[in-house]
N, C-alpha and C positions, 0 to 999 in steps of 0.2 A: 598671623593667620595664613600668610602665603606659605610659610614653612609647613604648617599643618596640611594645607592643600597639596603641597608637593608630594607628601607621602600618599595621600588619597589618589592623586593622579597616577602614581606608580602602581598602586593597588588596582586602579581602574584598568590599566593596561593588561594586567594579569587576568582580570575579569572578562575583558573583551576577547582575549585569546581563548579563555575557557568557554565563553558563549559560542564563539565560532566553532570550537571543537564539538560542543554539544549539538550544534546544528548539523555539522558534518556527520556526526555519529547517527543522528536521526535519519539523515538521508541514506546512509549506508544500511541502517536497520530497515528502512522502508524498501530498499532494494531487495533485501532478504525476504521480506514479507511478500513482495511482488513475485519473486521467483517461486516461493512456496504456494502462492495463490494460483499461479499458472499450473503448477504441478497438481494441486488439489482439484483444479477445474478439469484437467485431463483424467484424473482418477475418478471423478464423479461422472464424466462422460462415459468412461469405460464401464462403471457400475450400472449406469442407466441403460447402456446399450446391451449389456449382458442380461439385464432384467427383461428388456424388450424382446430379445431373442428367445429367452426362456418362455415368455408368454406366447410367442408365436409357435414355439415347439409344442406347447400344450394345446393350442388351438388346432394345429395341424393333426396332432394325435387324435383329437376329438372328431375332426372331419374324417380322418381315415377309419375310425371306428364306425362312424355313421355310414360310410360307404360300404363297409363290410356287412353291416346290418341290412342295408338295402339289397346287396347282392344275395344274401341269404333269403331275404323276403321274395326276391324274384325267383330264386330256385324253388321255393315252396309253392309259389303261384304256378310255375311251369309244371311241377309235379302234380298239382291239383288239377290243372287244365287237362292233363293227359288222361284223367279218370272221368271227367264229366262227359255226359252224353247229350245234354240239351244245348242247343245253339245259343240261347240267350245267356246261359251260365258261362259258356265258352267265351262269348263276346265280352261279358262283364269282366272275366278274368284277364282277357287280352287288354281291355281298357286299363285295368288296374296295373298290369305289368308295364304298359307303356308309360303310365304316370310315374311308376317307380323308376323306370329307366331314365326318364327326364330328370327326376330328382337326383339320381346317381351322377348323371353328367354334370348337373349344376354344382353338386357337392364336390366333384372332382376338380371342376374349374376353380372353385373357391380354395380348395386345398393347394392346387397348383400355384395360384396367385400368392398364397401365403408362403409357399416354399421359395418362390422367386424373391419375395420380400425378405425372407429370412437369409437367403444367400447374400443379398445385397447388404443387409445389416451386419452379417458376419464379415464381409469385406471391409465395411466401415470400422467395425470393431478391431480388426487386425491393424488398420491404419492408425487407430487411436493408440493401440498397444505399442506400435513402432514409435509414434510420436512421444509417448510417455517414456519409453526406453531411451530415446535420443535426448529428451529433455533432462532426464536424470543424469545421463552421462556427461552432457555438456555443461550442466549447471553445477556439478560437483566442484570443478576447478574455480568457477566464478564465486561460488559460495565460500570456498576456503579463502580466496583472495579477499573477499569482503570481511570475513571473520578476522583474518590477520590484520586488516586495516583497522577494524574496531578495537582489537587488542592494543595496537600501537596508539590509537587515540586515547584509550583508557590510561595507558602508561604515561603518555604526555600530560594528560589531564591531572593525574596524581602528582606529577612533578610540579606542574604549575600551581596546583592547590597548596602543596607543601611550601613553596616559595611565597605564595600569597599569604598564607596563614602566618608565616614568620614575619612578614612585613607588617601585617595587620596588628601585631603585638606592639609595634612602635607608633601606631597611629593614635590620634586623639579619639578616645572612646565615643564621645558625643558626636563628633563630626562623622566618624565611621558609621555610627548607628543611622544617622540621617542619610548618609551616602547609600548604605545598603538598602534602606527602605525605598529610596528613589530608584535604585537599580532593580529591585524586585518588581517594581511597578512598570518600568519602561523597558527592561531588558536591552538597554543601549547605554551609550555614554550619558552620564548625568552631571559630570563636572566638565564644563566647556568654556572656552574663551569667548570674549566679545570680539567680533571682527567687523570693522566699519559700522560700529554701533548697532550691530545685529547679533542676536543670540545665535551661536554656532550650532545649537541644537534644533530649535524650531524655526530659525532664520527670520524671525519677526523683529522689526525695528524697535529699538529701545530709546528711552529718553536720555538727554544729556545728564540729568541728575542721577539716573541709574548708573550710567557709565562712570561718573565721578565717585560714586560709592564703591564701585568695583575697583577703581584705580587706587583708592585709599587703602583697601585691603584690611580694614579694621575689624570687619565681621563678615560672616557668611551672607552673601547676597544671592537671593533666588530670582530666577527669571519670573517676571510677573505674568508671563503667558504660559510657560510649560513647567515651571517650578524647578528647573535645573539650577545647579549651583554655578555661578559665574566666577571667572578669575580673569585678571588682567594679564594678557599673554606676554607683555614686555617686562614683567616683573623679574628682577634678578634672581629672586628666590625660586621662581619657577624654572629658570634655565637649568638644564641638566636632566630634566625629566624626559621620559619617552615622548610625552606630548609635545614638548618643545622641539625635540629632534624631528618629529614628524612635521611640525610647522615649518621648520627651516627647509626640509625637503620639498614641501609644497611650494615655498617661495622660490627655491632654486629652479624647480620645474617650470614655474610660471615665467621666470626670466628667460 
């Protein structure tokens, strides 16, 4: 049984490396998405600002047309006033001209405020365009570096998978099936040693009887808490695996 687990442990090392690579690749992909998101946000700001300026321009044009209409109205009133002879008619036209003049001034003020606002929005738009240009320029090198990193990750992943698949052909099919099912569920190490009568996966204390079953190595023993497969780390059959090498490193570091 220990010999069968030795192969699984070596397969597990390949799987852990591939899982780490997949996580790293996701991080790098997220970086690309973040860069693109910032770019799209600036593009949207530019589009919104252009629409806002266009709407202001239409409103300004409408106000200027209204001003022109009022001016023409005042001219007609002035021309009519010059022909009337009655005082009350003259005064009525004067009152109407005064009202029209007030309306013209109010409309001119509205148009002036709109022009000031449009000028301000155009300045903001120019800053957005500059930010977008700078962003595109500066992000190109970063995006290429990230894509290059992803290509390297993909290549390393293919090499690991090839070596892993070759090793899997030598594994016990039933144990491999169980291992892969556990791995798919946990996305972490699922064949772990017992240390100080604790599961090295969930770190929960185990019974002496459970430890004895693992020591014997006659069959697969699952953790009664997390369902991981246990092995006795002092087994001679386990020595030589990557897991054993890591264990010795940890012990040396602790000393």
